[in-house]
Backbone as CSV, one residue per row, in Angstrom:
resi,resn,N_x,N_y,N_z,CA_x,CA_y,CA_z,C_x,C_y,C_z
1,UNK,-13.214,11.840,12.144,-12.953,10.301,11.127,-11.663,10.234,11.113
2,UNK,-11.486,9.216,10.942,-9.719,8.580,10.864,-9.564,8.778,9.037
3,UNK,-8.314,9.307,9.013,-7.382,9.667,7.477,-6.511,8.620,7.267
4,UNK,-6.294,8.843,5.672,-5.055,7.962,5.397,-4.060,8.135,6.303
5,UNK,-3.673,9.725,6.697,-2.565,9.605,7.428,-2.250,8.662,8.957
6,UNK,-3.772,8.682,9.688,-3.678,8.231,10.870,-3.285,6.667,10.275
7,UNK,-4.055,5.860,9.334,-3.476,4.502,8.775,-1.748,4.411,8.950
8,UNK,-1.395,5.535,8.050,-0.253,5.315,7.639,0.653,5.624,9.026
9,UNK,0.322,6.435,10.353,0.832,6.393,11.317,0.613,5.525,12.352
10,UNK,-0.196,4.705,12.778,-0.504,3.054,12.884,0.082,1.688,12.187
11,UNK,0.642,2.167,10.969,1.104,0.977,10.687,2.522,0.410,11.220
12,UNK,3.039,-0.711,11.596,4.339,-0.659,12.184,5.618,-0.654,11.254
13,UNK,5.346,-0.900,10.110,6.573,-0.947,8.904,6.951,0.574,9.119
14,UNK,8.177,0.758,8.821,8.119,1.989,8.762,8.979,2.448,7.354
15,UNK,8.458,3.783,7.004,9.392,4.175,5.556,8.487,3.524,4.298
16,UNK,8.526,4.323,3.398,8.486,3.800,1.861,9.663,3.106,1.375
17,UNK,9.068,1.543,0.918,10.393,0.337,0.209,10.012,1.127,-1.116
18,UNK,11.447,1.522,-1.781,11.468,2.010,-3.363,11.919,0.624,-3.929
19,UNK,12.184,0.893,-5.313,12.640,0.117,-6.305,13.004,1.426,-7.446
20,UNK,14.540,0.869,-7.866,14.875,1.779,-9.009,14.316,0.945,-10.453
21,UNK,13.961,1.754,-11.359,13.440,1.479,-12.554,14.430,-0.286,-13.106
22,UNK,15.205,0.022,-13.129,16.288,-0.399,-14.269,16.455,-2.185,-12.786
23,UNK,15.774,-1.831,-11.861,15.934,-3.422,-10.604,15.036,-4.549,-11.413
24,UNK,15.456,-5.849,-11.462,14.469,-6.552,-12.297,13.671,-7.266,-11.525
25,UNK,12.237,-7.663,-12.056,11.251,-8.332,-11.203,11.888,-9.436,-10.266
26,UNK,13.106,-10.145,-10.654,12.964,-11.219,-9.784,13.621,-10.285,-8.211
27,UNK,14.273,-9.407,-8.145,15.027,-8.600,-7.677,14.177,-8.216,-6.444
28,UNK,13.182,-7.784,-7.137,11.995,-6.695,-6.802,10.741,-7.849,-6.063
29,UNK,10.705,-8.770,-6.515,10.204,-10.131,-5.924,10.529,-10.395,-4.443
30,UNK,11.851,-10.358,-4.344,12.630,-10.663,-3.157,12.427,-9.757,-2.113
31,UNK,12.480,-8.047,-2.595,12.112,-7.359,-1.639,10.523,-7.595,-1.441
32,UNK,9.906,-7.830,-2.054,8.648,-7.976,-1.634,8.365,-9.034,-0.317
33,UNK,9.055,-10.069,-0.808,9.019,-11.531,0.237,9.400,-10.889,1.438
34,UNK,11.237,-10.177,1.410,11.749,-10.224,2.861,10.931,-9.009,3.632
35,UNK,10.430,-8.057,2.967,9.695,-7.056,3.612,8.225,-7.314,3.643
36,UNK,7.746,-8.694,3.630,6.379,-8.626,3.741,5.320,-7.806,3.229
37,UNK,5.397,-7.398,2.208,4.590,-6.275,1.381,4.212,-6.470,0.125
38,UNK,3.192,-6.314,-0.558,2.682,-6.353,-1.651,3.002,-5.388,-3.112
39,UNK,3.641,-4.162,-2.443,4.038,-3.150,-3.320,5.070,-2.467,-3.211
40,UNK,5.589,-2.273,-4.057,6.809,-1.081,-3.683,6.924,-0.074,-5.085
41,UNK,7.624,1.145,-4.556,7.321,2.350,-5.242,8.769,2.110,-6.015
42,UNK,8.088,2.641,-7.097,9.434,2.117,-8.313,9.889,4.362,-8.309
43,UNK,11.402,4.370,-8.023,11.725,5.977,-7.921,12.934,5.425,-8.499
44,UNK,13.333,7.103,-9.232,14.450,7.257,-9.902,15.540,8.065,-9.646
45,UNK,15.481,7.842,-8.216,16.305,9.204,-6.960,15.604,10.505,-7.307
46,UNK,14.786,10.691,-8.144,14.371,12.267,-7.809,12.590,12.270,-8.260
47,UNK,12.065,11.294,-8.866,10.999,11.339,-8.975,10.318,9.861,-8.989
48,UNK,8.704,9.865,-8.463,8.130,8.824,-8.338,7.773,8.401,-9.499
49,UNK,7.935,6.895,-10.217,7.597,6.802,-11.477,6.437,6.089,-11.457
50,UNK,6.307,5.168,-10.619,4.928,4.167,-10.437,4.997,3.639,-9.388
51,UNK,4.230,2.253,-9.696,4.130,1.063,-8.457,4.459,-0.023,-8.912
52,UNK,5.072,-0.975,-8.526,5.199,-2.560,-9.049,4.370,-3.445,-7.611
53,UNK,3.346,-3.962,-7.998,2.835,-5.215,-7.285,2.719,-6.518,-7.473
54,UNK,2.272,-6.735,-6.150,1.994,-8.777,-6.797,1.483,-8.973,-8.248
55,UNK,0.126,-8.031,-8.196,-0.789,-8.226,-9.145,0.032,-8.062,-10.900
56,UNK,1.170,-6.885,-10.524,1.969,-6.765,-11.985,2.691,-8.135,-12.458
57,UNK,3.036,-8.577,-11.121,3.824,-9.761,-11.359,3.183,-11.261,-12.339
58,UNK,1.797,-11.088,-11.946,1.029,-12.495,-12.556,0.272,-12.056,-13.824
59,UNK,-0.122,-10.427,-13.571,-0.744,-10.578,-15.172,0.327,-9.863,-16.142
60,UNK,1.182,-9.244,-15.789,2.717,-8.824,-17.289,3.839,-9.353,-16.828
61,UNK,3.919,-10.306,-16.130,5.548,-10.755,-15.987,4.980,-12.699,-16.254
62,UNK,4.310,-13.187,-15.012,4.115,-14.576,-15.349,3.098,-14.866,-16.350
63,UNK,2.148,-14.416,-16.379,1.524,-15.057,-17.850,1.332,-14.368,-19.204
64,UNK,2.579,-13.467,-19.118,3.314,-13.132,-20.692,4.277,-14.014,-20.545
65,UNK,5.067,-14.889,-20.157,5.921,-15.550,-20.435,7.053,-14.944,-20.139
66,UNK,7.191,-13.746,-19.198,8.334,-13.098,-19.122,9.377,-13.836,-18.463
67,UNK,10.553,-13.370,-18.606,11.934,-13.985,-17.570,12.097,-13.156,-16.076
68,UNK,12.027,-13.316,-15.199,11.763,-12.209,-14.094,13.410,-11.610,-14.085
69,UNK,13.984,-12.369,-14.531,15.773,-11.929,-14.201,16.006,-11.378,-14.687
70,UNK,15.320,-11.373,-16.524,15.992,-10.095,-17.357,14.706,-8.945,-17.903
71,UNK,13.923,-9.148,-16.865,12.560,-7.945,-17.415,12.654,-6.881,-15.936
72,UNK,13.192,-5.512,-16.571,13.055,-4.606,-15.264,11.524,-4.147,-15.135
73,UNK,11.259,-3.687,-13.778,10.165,-3.428,-12.813,9.951,-2.073,-13.539
74,UNK,10.748,-1.428,-14.386,9.751,-0.152,-15.409,8.823,-0.499,-16.498
75,UNK,9.186,-1.729,-17.011,8.529,-2.176,-17.707,7.039,-2.576,-17.925
76,UNK,7.062,-3.435,-16.432,5.605,-4.158,-16.114,5.097,-3.467,-14.908
77,UNK,5.530,-2.271,-14.185,4.871,-1.699,-13.264,4.128,-0.898,-13.629
78,UNK,3.120,-0.704,-12.525,1.594,0.500,-13.301,2.268,1.792,-13.011
79,UNK,2.095,2.368,-14.340,2.713,4.081,-13.996,1.643,5.018,-13.836
80,UNK,0.155,5.199,-14.088,-0.299,5.884,-13.868,-1.312,4.828,-12.753
81,UNK,-0.849,5.791,-11.660,-1.027,5.542,-10.143,-2.222,6.292,-9.542
82,UNK,-3.314,5.781,-9.056,-4.124,6.894,-8.444,-3.586,7.056,-6.660
83,UNK,-3.572,8.519,-6.315,-3.320,8.438,-4.923,-4.291,9.588,-4.275
84,UNK,-3.816,9.002,-2.916,-4.756,9.935,-2.085,-4.023,11.172,-1.017
85,UNK,-4.329,12.385,-0.703,-3.765,12.981,0.096,-3.937,12.750,1.314
86,UNK,-3.037,13.010,2.691,-3.235,12.528,4.031,-4.179,12.540,4.944
87,UNK,-5.176,13.458,4.307,-6.046,13.877,5.126,-7.231,13.535,4.602
88,UNK,-7.498,12.721,3.261,-8.605,11.767,2.962,-9.503,10.856,4.083
89,UNK,-10.142,11.251,4.449,-11.064,10.039,5.334,-10.789,8.482,4.680
90,UNK,-10.528,7.755,5.471,-10.157,6.350,5.511,-11.716,5.519,4.772
91,UNK,-12.363,6.057,5.243,-13.595,5.637,4.486,-13.677,5.740,2.567
92,UNK,-13.435,7.168,2.550,-13.203,7.586,1.184,-11.984,7.095,0.216
93,UNK,-10.827,6.112,0.999,-10.242,5.706,0.701,-10.263,4.967,0.447
94,UNK,-11.016,3.496,1.320,-11.762,2.436,0.865,-12.792,2.221,-0.161
95,UNK,-13.326,3.812,-0.324,-14.151,3.430,-1.475,-13.520,3.812,-2.973
96,UNK,-12.643,4.462,-2.548,-11.745,4.833,-4.124,-10.944,3.082,-4.279
97,UNK,-10.488,2.245,-3.364,-10.075,1.428,-3.482,-11.198,0.361,-4.217
98,UNK,-12.216,0.082,-3.875,-12.791,-0.574,-4.556,-13.709,-0.290,-5.432
99,UNK,-13.905,1.062,-6.106,-14.849,1.228,-7.433,-13.157,1.077,-8.180
100,UNK,-11.689,1.517,-7.777,-10.947,1.296,-8.876,-10.644,-0.373,-9.036
101,UNK,-10.475,-1.257,-7.887,-10.058,-2.240,-7.657,-8.601,-2.248,-7.577
102,UNK,-8.390,-1.891,-6.732,-6.747,-1.199,-5.769,-6.670,-1.839,-4.636
103,UNK,-5.315,-2.532,-4.649,-5.111,-3.004,-3.655,-4.046,-2.211,-2.276
104,UNK,-3.309,-1.150,-3.110,-2.760,-0.534,-2.604,-2.877,1.464,-2.968
105,UNK,-2.688,1.933,-2.398,-2.960,3.290,-2.708,-1.853,4.539,-2.281
106,UNK,-1.024,5.172,-2.899,-0.104,5.824,-2.373,-0.528,6.981,-1.902
107,UNK,-0.112,7.513,-0.271,-0.232,8.747,-0.009,0.349,9.479,-0.038
108,UNK,0.233,10.936,-0.602,1.150,11.651,-1.288,0.747,13.296,-0.575
109,UNK,1.715,13.569,0.055,1.131,15.460,0.601,2.210,16.275,0.079
110,UNK,2.099,17.573,0.601,2.837,18.251,-0.050,4.701,18.284,-0.057
111,UNK,4.689,17.606,0.777,6.486,17.289,0.861,6.939,15.850,-0.012
112,UNK,5.553,15.127,-0.727,5.894,14.101,-1.362,5.411,12.885,-0.933
113,UNK,5.781,11.481,-1.161,5.277,10.450,-1.289,5.102,10.396,0.512
114,UNK,4.496,10.125,1.121,4.373,9.625,2.553,4.285,8.106,3.019
115,UNK,4.017,7.174,1.813,3.591,5.934,2.106,2.499,5.490,1.615
116,UNK,2.239,3.719,1.809,1.259,3.578,1.010,0.255,2.815,1.494
117,UNK,-0.692,2.769,1.638,-1.720,2.292,2.290,-2.401,0.802,1.116
118,UNK,-2.456,-0.344,1.985,-3.153,-1.219,1.773,-4.501,-1.889,1.785
119,UNK,-5.447,-2.339,1.176,-6.130,-2.681,1.664,-6.396,-3.931,2.956
120,UNK,-5.194,-4.321,2.971,-5.132,-4.722,4.596,-4.836,-3.853,5.688
121,UNK,-4.268,-3.196,5.411,-4.196,-1.779,6.166,-5.264,-0.872,6.416
122,UNK,-6.310,-1.265,5.598,-7.817,-0.393,5.780,-8.597,-1.393,6.775
123,UNK,-8.629,-2.765,6.372,-9.278,-4.056,7.159,-9.107,-3.762,8.539
124,UNK,-7.681,-4.039,8.577,-7.323,-3.538,9.948,-7.605,-2.573,11.090
125,UNK,-7.050,-1.532,10.139,-7.544,-0.284,11.365,-9.397,-0.218,11.469
126,UNK,-10.049,-0.854,10.485,-11.716,-1.283,10.813,-11.676,-2.178,11.999
127,UNK,-10.963,-3.277,12.069,-10.943,-4.090,12.864,-10.584,-3.519,14.360
128,UNK,-9.690,-2.634,14.321,-9.197,-2.170,15.580,-10.086,-1.430,16.257
129,UNK,-10.876,-0.569,14.830,-11.815,0.699,15.547,-13.135,-0.250,16.450
130,UNK,-13.475,-1.421,15.734,-14.292,-2.078,16.643,-13.891,-2.819,17.512
131,UNK,-13.188,-3.575,17.465,-12.282,-3.769,19.229,-12.570,-2.821,19.729
132,UNK,-12.153,-1.778,19.616,-12.351,-0.381,21.120,-13.801,-0.470,21.303
133,UNK,-14.597,-0.009,20.457,-15.694,0.056,20.794,-16.393,-0.929,21.352
134,UNK,-15.927,-2.338,21.563,-16.504,-3.493,22.445,-15.706,-3.219,23.823
135,UNK,-14.473,-2.835,23.294,-14.026,-2.931,25.059,-14.881,-1.538,25.703
136,UNK,-14.907,-0.632,25.303,-15.893,0.757,25.565,-17.078,0.209,26.189
137,UNK,-18.329,-0.608,25.400,-19.073,-0.969,25.758,-19.134,-1.867,26.833
138,UNK,-18.246,-2.593,26.833,-18.258,-4.001,27.810,-17.825,-2.827,29.207
139,UNK,-17.053,-1.998,29.138,-16.340,-1.833,30.385,-17.757,-0.645,30.743
140,UNK,-18.574,0.183,30.185,-19.479,0.824,30.523,-20.748,-0.158,31.007
141,UNK,-20.892,-1.118,30.353,-22.289,-1.956,30.971,-21.826,-2.726,32.000
142,UNK,-20.607,-2.946,32.027,-19.817,-3.682,33.195,-19.063,-3.738,34.282
143,UNK,-18.567,-2.383,33.935,-18.062,-1.506,35.008,-16.205,-2.430,34.782
144,UNK,-15.722,-3.139,33.744,-14.414,-3.513,33.417,-14.313,-3.688,32.170
145,UNK,-12.743,-3.992,32.167,-12.580,-3.982,30.788,-11.991,-5.682,29.998
């Protein structure tokens, strides 16, 4: 069965994208846009402080009328983050995401933060698995791919 680590390895993007806690929401949103991601890890140089997501922007900045240029991500990030181990099966990760209503889950191993699995990554993984099954069955039934 596929694991969170398998999904991380299959992702085209490399590395974890981080921002400092004093980074402004505006600058963090530019990173989200430029890197085409939905979440950033808030990191102070030595430890993982939380996660800053598109949902944080909507719920804690825009809806509250805060100025993105004057608000630090540390003030609006999600500090208590559900994390998973790299060996966690992807179906379990998906179940956690559904139960907790999460779109992004950091994957943490013994060496620290390895990456973030998004609900889009999980969906893509499942779609790729199904595509491989169809190709296999087509080849088996018709002797071609």
